[in-house]
Residue, then its C-alpha position, 0 to 999 in steps of 0.5 A: m270569341i273564336t271565329k273560323t270559316i269552314e267548308v262543310r262537305d258531304r255527298a255532292t254537297f258544299i256549304p260555306m259556314l262560319a263557326i264561332r266558339l264562345d270564348p269570353g275575352n273579358e268580363a263584359d263578354r262573360y257577363l253577357l254570355s251568362r245572361a244569355g244562358y250560356g253558363a256562368d263561367p268561361e269553361d261552360q261558355c267555351s263548350y258552345v259552338l255556334l254555326a252559321r250558314i253563310n249565303g250572301g247575307d242570308g242563312e241560318f244560325k244555330c247553337d244546338p246541332y239538333d235545332w237545324e230545320t233540315s232532315a238532312r244529316t249534313i249540317p247537324e253531323a258537322h255541327k256535332w263534330l265541330i263541338a268536339h273538334f273545334d280546336e283541332i281545325e284551322s279556319g278554312a278547313v273542310v269538315d267532311v261528313e262522309f269521312i266523319l261517319g266512316e263512309t269514305a277512307q279519305p277526307k275531301v280536299s277543299e274546293a279552293l284547291t280544285d275550283s277555278v272560280p276565285 
């Protein structure tokens, strides 16, 4: 598995999340992912990105961007984008939904660069 933290942003929105690409590191991983319904071979399994809202030990966890229990666009759009672009970003990256949808010309910078809270 490949795990990255991300900062999902949208209009007046900041959501810390954990993204996991299913990438079996050994035969036991491949077998268990296969039995769980994520395809029989590593190429199929690598097409899945699981996304978890990290909120002090509480939060949703989904593998399908259309399963989020929200009518808001923010998390589903970020999830769809992550499936297509997971390998292009580093852990800690900003996923800016306004920028992804072409609503702004520049992506937001991380609040880690502008926030005074450690």
